[in-house]
N, C-alpha and C positions, 0 to 999 in steps of 0.2 A: 556560328562555328568559328573558332580561332584560326587565323591564317597560318599555314605552315611557314616556319622560318628555316632557311637553308644556309648552312655554314660549311665552308670548304677548307680543308688543309691542302696546300699546293706546294709540291716539291718532293723532297727525298723521303723514301721509305728504305729502311736498312735494319740491320741487326747489330746491336751493341754486344761485342764479344768481351764479356766481363770475366774476371777470375772465377766467378761462380757458375759460368756458363752463358750461352747466348740469350739476350733479351731483346724483344722487339722494340724498335725506336725510330729515330729520325724526327727532328723538331716539329715539322708540320703534322706528321702522323701522331706524335705525342699530343700535340694540340688538339687534333681531331678526336682522339680517344678521350681526352679530358673534357672536351665540350660535351660529348655524348654522355659521359658520366655525370656531368653537372646539370644538364638541361632537361627540360620537360619533353614529353612524348611528341609534342607539336613541333619540335626541332629535328630536322633531318640533317645528318652530318655525312659529308662525302669526303673521300680522299682522292686527289687527282695526282697520280704518280705512275711509276712503272716498276715492275719486278721481273726477275728472270723466270725462265721455264725450268725451275729447279725446286728442290725441297724447301729452301728458305723462302722462295717466292710464294709457294702454296701456303706455307705456315704464316707468312705475313698477311695474306688475305684472310686466313682463318682468324688471326689475332685481331684484325680490324673488325671483322664481323662479330666477334665475341663481345666487342665493346659497343656494338650498335652503330658502327661506322660502315656506310655502304661502300662497296668495292667496285661498283659499276664502271667507274672511270679510271680504273687501274689497268693499264695495258701489260701484257707479258711479252718479253723480247728474248732474243737469243743471248743477250748479255747477262752476266750473273747478277743476282740480287745483291744490293749494296751491303757491305759490312764495315765495321769500324772497331779497331782494337782500342779498348778503353782501359786506361791505367788509373787506379784510385789511390790518392794520397792517404796518409794516416788519418786525415780529417774527413775523408770521403769525397774530396774534390776530384772531379774527373778531368783527365786529359785524353785526347783522341788522335788516332791515326787512321785515316780513311782510305779504303781501297779505291783505286782509280778505274775509270771507264766501266762503270757499272750500269745497271738497268735504268736507274733514275737520272742518269746523264743523257738519256735518249728519249725524253718526252717529246712527242710530236703532236701537231695540231690535228683535230678532226672536227667535222661540222657539229657533232654532238656537244662539243665543248662550248660552242657559241650559245647553245640553248641553256646549258648549265650556267654560264657566266651571267646571262641576262636575268636569271632567276635568283642568283646568289645574293643573300643579305650581308654576309661577311665572309671574307677570305683572309687567310694568314699565310704569309710567304716569308722567305729569308734570303740570305746571300748564298748559302751553300748550294741550294737547289739550282742556282744560276751559274755554276762553275763551268758548264758546257754551253756552247753557242745554241745548240738545238733546244735544250731545256730552258735557257734564258728567254729565247724567242717565244716559246709557248707560254711561259709564265707571264711575260709582259703583255702578250696579246690577250690573255685571259683578263688581266686587270683593265685593259683598255675597253673591253667589251662589256664590262659590268655597268649596271645602271648607276647614275650619279649619286644616288642616295646610299649605295652600299658601303659598308666598311671595308677598307683595303688596308689591312694591318701588316706593317713591315716589322717583323721580329728580326732584328739585325743578325744575331747569331753568327758572329765572326768565327770562322775556323781557318786559321792560317794553314797553307797559303792560298786558300780557295776564295779569295775576295779581292776586289780592286776598287779604286776610287770611282771608276765608271759604274760598276755594279751598284755601289752604295748610292751614288748620285741619282742614277736612273730609278732606283727603288724609292728613294725619298720623294722624287718628283711625282710618282704615281700612287703614293699612299696618302691616306688621311688619318691614320693612327700609327704611332710609332712606339715600339717597345724595345728597350735596350738595357743592358746591365752596366754596372759601374766600371767595368773594364772597357766596355765598348764606347761609352760616352766620350772619353778623351779622343778616341780615334775618329769618331764622327765629327766631333767639334773641331778638331784640327783640320779635317778635310774641308769643313765649311768656313774656316777662318773665324771661329767664335771663341770667346773666352769669358770667364766669370765663374760664379758659384754654380753648383749643379742645378739649383732652381732657376737661376738666370739662363743657363744653357738650354734648359727645357723650354723656357718661354721664347728664347730666340729661335729655336728650331721650330716651334709651333707657329710662330709668326712668319718665318721665311717660307715654310712649306704649307701653310694654311691647314694645319693639322687639328682635327677635332680633339685629340687627346694624345698625351705623351706620358709613358710610364717608364720609370727608372727603377729597376730591381737592384737590391744591394745585399743579396745573400742574407746572412743572419740579422742584418740591420734593417730589414723590411723593404719598403718601397715608397717612392715619391710618385704621385699621380697628378698630372696637370690636365685640367679639362676646362677649356675656356679661360676665365679669369681665376677659377678656383684651383688651389693646389692642396693636396692632402699628404701629410707625412706620417706614414704608419711605421712604428719602430719594429714591427715584425713579432713573431712568436718564437719562443724557445723550442728547439727540436733536438731529439737525439738522432743525429744524422747517420743513416745507413749509406746513402750516396745522394748526390745532388742532381742526378740525371733526371730530366723531365720536370723539375720544380718550376723553372721559369716558364715552361710551356703550359703547365697547369695554371700559373698566374695569368698568362695571356688568355687562356680559355675563360677564366672568371671575368677578366677585363672585357672581353668581347660580349659575353652574355649580359654583363651589367650594362654596357653601353646600349645593347639592343633593347634591354628592358627599361632603359632610362632611369636606372637606380642612381642614388646620390653618389657623389665622388668618394666620400668617406666609406660608404657601404661597399662599393666596388673594390676599393683598395684593401679594406679589411678582409673581405672574402678572398681576394687573390692571395694575400699573405697567409691566411689560415690554410688554404688548400695547398699552397707551395710548401709550407712547413710539414703538412701531413705527408706529401709525396717524398720529402727528404727523409722521412723516417722509414720509408719502405725501400726495398731493393728493386731496382729497375724503374723505368720511366712511366709506365702506364698501369699503376695499381688500381684496383677497384676503390672507389671513394665513397665511404659511408655517408648516409644522408645527414647525419648530425654534423659532419664536416662540411658538406657541400652546400647546405642551405644558406641563403643570403643573410 
């Protein structure tokens, strides 16, 4: 019997308030939903977060469970469920304004999280989920309690003003896989005092932080994926963009599953770009993903 694989999204759960209406989201939650869409039945996906005791909180849990993401580790608090006002440009590019002091800012540790951490094969986290001291402490403790062989994926996901040099540094030090986009690479590189071409910067980051893999997503220009000494440059696929929300998270989901399955670097990058392009063509961050799109 094949061993169960456990993947966790760690951080914010929120609702994107789009012109067309509210859509479920939050980068780690998008990631978890995409993993569940792309993975086999032997993969169990959990979301570790907090929602309010309100309608949006109940709907968030329902949305996760509809995507086969377990909500066992989502706490409910008296703080409101997170929301973000989303503005879309004429090209479908999203900008965000986040509500403050929401439920996901109040992640607290419990003994059950130790048990989950030691069993987790891959976790994905970012900077936004660490904007409060309480949630940052819980996220970092979860990473520290994971088994050494687990993937600890830092999806940078910079959302001004909710990040700092300290948050980025602490996250890099605790991760072994890094995913960032072409707007975030200069910020991280400057913080680390690095310079050079994108490929050189990925290699320098991998060497400094002993990373198994580094992925650079570039929107319509595809992605660079560095893995060991190998680097794959995928030019991406054309897409009729509805919005870009969740596309990077879908890429990260394909990246994690590919690394867990030990697929080739080129296969992982191609699958990630294909899935991201499909998500761009849909409205919202967590569409159903057809098998013909999701297969490696």
